[in-house]
N, C-alpha and C positions, 0 to 999 in steps of 0.2 A: 802376753806371756802368762802361762798358767802358774798356779801356786806350786812352788817347789816342795820336794820332800827332803827333809834332812836325813842324811845317811846315819844309821845307828852304828855304834861300835861293833867291830867285826864279830866279836865273841857272842853278841846277842842276835845277830842276823839269822833268820830262818827263811828258807825259800817260801815265797808267798806272803811273807809278813807285811811287806809294803809294795808288793807287785813287781817282782823281778821281771825285767823286760824279755829276757830270753833271746833266742836267735832271731836274726832277720828283723831287727828293730833298732833304729838309730835313736840314741838317747842324747839330748842336749844337756849340758851341765854348765855350772857357773861356780867359780871359786872367788868370792867377793874380795877377801883380803889381798889376793894377788892380782885383781883386775883381769882375770882370765875367764874367757868363755870358750866352749868347745863342744865337740860331738864325739861320741864313741859308739862302736857297733861290733857285734859278732855275727858273721854270716855262716849259716849252716845249710839246711835243706835247700834254700834258694840257690846257693852257690853250687851245691852238688848237682842239682838239676841242670844248670847252665853248662857246667863243664862235662858232665857225663853224656849229655845229649850229643856232643860232637866227638866224644872219645879222644880228647886232645892228649898228646903225649905229656908226661908229667911236667917237663920244664915250661911248656907252653901254657898248661893249665895254671901253673903258679903265677906266671906273668899276668894272665887275664884275671886271675883272682885278685891280684893287687890293684889292677885297674878298676875292678868292680868296687872294691872297698873305698878307694879315693872318690869314685863317682857318687856313691851313695852318701858319703860324708858331706860332699859339697852340694849334691843335687837336692838333698832333703832340706837344705837351708833356704831354698828359693821360696819367696813369699807370694808367688804368683803362678798362674797356670803356664807352664812352659817346659823346656827341656834343658838338661845339662848333659853335654856330650864330651867325653874324653876320647881322643884319637891320637895314635902314634903313626908316623910314617917314617920308616928307617931302612937302612941297607943291611940289617942283620938277618939271621935265619928266620926270626919272627918280624916280618916287615910291616905288619899292620895289627893294631889292637883297637877295638872300638867298644866302649861301654856307654850306653845311652839310657839316661834316667828321665822319665816323664812324670811330672808331678801329678798326683801326690805320692805315688808309691811304685811305679812300674819300672823295672830294670830289665834290660836285655844287653847281651854282650857277644862279641865275636872276635876270633883271632885268625890271622892268615899266616902261614909259615911254609917254608921250603923244606919238605921232608928230607931230601938228600943232604942239604946243608945242616939241618938240625942233627941228623945222624952223625955227621962228621964232627959237629961241635960236641955231641955227647961222648964220642970216642976220645976226643981230645980233652975232655973234662972242662970245656969252655961253655958252661951253662949258667953263669951268673946273669942276672938281669941285664947288666950293661953289655955283656958279650952277646947275648941273644938279640938285643935290640939294635946294637951297632950305632951308627951315626944317623941322625935325622932330626925330626921335630916332634914335640908333644904339643897338641892344640887342645885347649879347654874352651868350650863354646857354650854360651848361655843364649838360648833361643826363646824369646818372649812371645812368639806367635807371628802370624802373617803380616800384621801391620806395624810391627815394632822392629827396630834395628837390632841385629845380632851383635853380641859382644864376644870377641874372641881374643884370648891370650895365647901366645906362642912362645915356647922356650926350646932351646936346643937340646937334643940328645947327643951327647958326645962322650961316651964312656961313663954314663951316669945311670943310676937306677931310677925307677919311677918315683920312688920316695924322694930322692934328691931332686929330680926334675920338678916335682910338685912344690918343694920348698923354693926352688928357683922361680917358679911361677908367682908365688906370693911376694917374693922379694921384688920382682920386676914389675908385676902388674898391679898389685894392691897396696904395696908399701905398708902392710900391717905385719908386725912381728908374728910369725906363725911357725909352729913346729908340729910334726906328725910322726907317728910310728905305725908300721904295717907288719903283719905276720900272716903266713899261710902254711898250712900243713894238711897232710892226708892222714887221717886217723883210721887205724885198722882195729876192729873189734874182734874178739875171739868168736869163732863159729861162723864168720862171714866169708870164709874162703879167701881171705886176702884182698877182697874188693876195696874196702876202705871208703871213707866219706871225707869229702873236702870241707875244710873249715878255714875261715879267714877272719881277721879282726883288725881294727884300726882305731886310732884316737888322734884327734886334731884339736889343737888349742891355739887361741889368738889372744894377744895382749891388747886390751881395749880400755885403757885408763880414761877417766873423764877429763883429766887435765892434759891438754895437748902438749904442753912443754915436756911431759914425761916421755913423749915419743920423739923428742928432738934428737937428731943425729949429728955427728961431727960434720958430715957433708952429704947432702942428698945426691942420688945418682944424677949425673949430668952436670954437676958443679965443677969447680976448678980443681978440687982435691981428688983424693982417691974415692972410688965408689964405696958408698956406705954398705955395711953389712948389718942387717937387722938382727943377726944373732949376737952382735957385739954391743947391744944396748947396755948402757951403764946402770939401768934401773934394776935394783935388787930383786924386785918381784919377778921380772922376766928371767933373770939369771936363776932364780930359785926354780921356776917352772922348768927351765932347760935341765937343771940338775935332777929334778924329780923324774922327768921323762927319760933321762939316761939310765934310771934304775929299772925301767920296765923290761921284764924278761919276755921274749917272743911267745913263750907258752902261755903267759898270763893273758895275752890278747885273744887267744883262741880256745882256752880251756872253759868248757861249759859249766864246770863246777865252781868256777870263780865268777863268771858273769861280769857284765859291764859295771853294775853298781858296786859290787864288792871291790873291783879293781880301782874304781874311783875313790873308794874309802881308803884303800891301801896307799894311794898316792897323796891324798889331800886331807886325811883325817885331822892333822894338826891345825888346819885352817878352817875346816868345815867346807863341805861341797854340797851344792844343791843340784838336784836333777829335776827335769821337767818332762811333761808328757812328750813322748817321741813319735816316731813315724814307723809303721810297719812297711817293709819293702817286699815286693813280690816279683817272681819270675813271670813277666808278662810282656809279650811282644805286641807291637802296634800294627803289625801287618794285617791286611785283610784282602779279600778278593776284590772289593770295590777299589781300594787304593791301587792295587796292581793293575786292574783293568784300566784305571785312569792313566797310568803310565803308558800302557800299551796303546791307548787311544792316540797318544802323541807320536807313535811310530809312523814312519813312511811306509808305503806299500812294499818297498823293497826290504825294509827292516822286518816287516811282518812276515814276508815270505822266507827270509833268512832265519827267522826264529822258529819256523815250523819243523817239528820232528815227529815222525810217525803219524802225520795227519793232525797234530795238535801243537799248541804252544804250551810248554811246561815251564813253570817258574818255581824255584825253591827259595824260600826265605833264608838268607845266610844266618840270621839270628836264631830263629826257632826251628829251622829245618822243615817247616810245613810246606807241602807241595800243593801247587795250584795248576790246573789245566784249563785251557781255553780253546774254543773252536775258532780258527782263523776267520771264519765267516762272520764272527761277531763284530769285526772291526771294519769300519768304512774304508780305511786305507787299503784293505785287501782287495777291494773291488775296483780300485783305480787302474 
């Protein structure tokens, strides 16, 4: 862990004084007196590029932006070369969200939706995250590479938001008291013709005391009593963290004039908060001509023939929209 920087009183902070992280940079932090560690991020140009590339309708863009924030908060915590993948599959108008983070810094994301059902939902005013997602599952996958076992946690989507589903994941899969807040907005600046720019922010904190008895719960999940709720911990430090998080305004998470470090000071100045060197994140897809050709090499002769259109095989990456074209004669299966 790198040497932390003590946050100065807000009145004395000047941009650049100790290196404000700015947009598209995940900042780890620690609040020692509360035994809390976490991560915070504001996404700006990166998010704008991902969402504008596909010209998603606003409700879909908001959902995918939330998925991106959760993914970078969790993906940048990986200490090895690998991937963190968030994926939803559900029966709502937005039936698929995928956000894929490859260490150390590459994010890509994609959403699938039914345009007709989405239009009906917008007309009815049913555009909350829970209504757009519907019923299904949220899967969070950690992929450590070819020769390592994947870890996957799955939670139900049943009238819940992504934020609530992420909390449920931590309760069920990690048993670590965890809370998070997300915010998304499209900011319109004068003179830009109403185009606007997407911004999103998020903060995640976990209660990690050294003394294990401080995590003791009335009854662990699977016991004889009621299922434990990690948010009902009796520890005063965790209760205080939840109370502080409840004071966060959505605008604070996305306002570039506040920034991540200033918000951390607002939350934790009474206790002192330490920030550490973070991670830049970038809009970067892992697709390539070689990878796609490798997939096509596995096609049967019939599948190759069925893929030909206007004398060529055309493949578009769902994440970055890049187009690839191949001559069917390149593939051995085509000659069978």
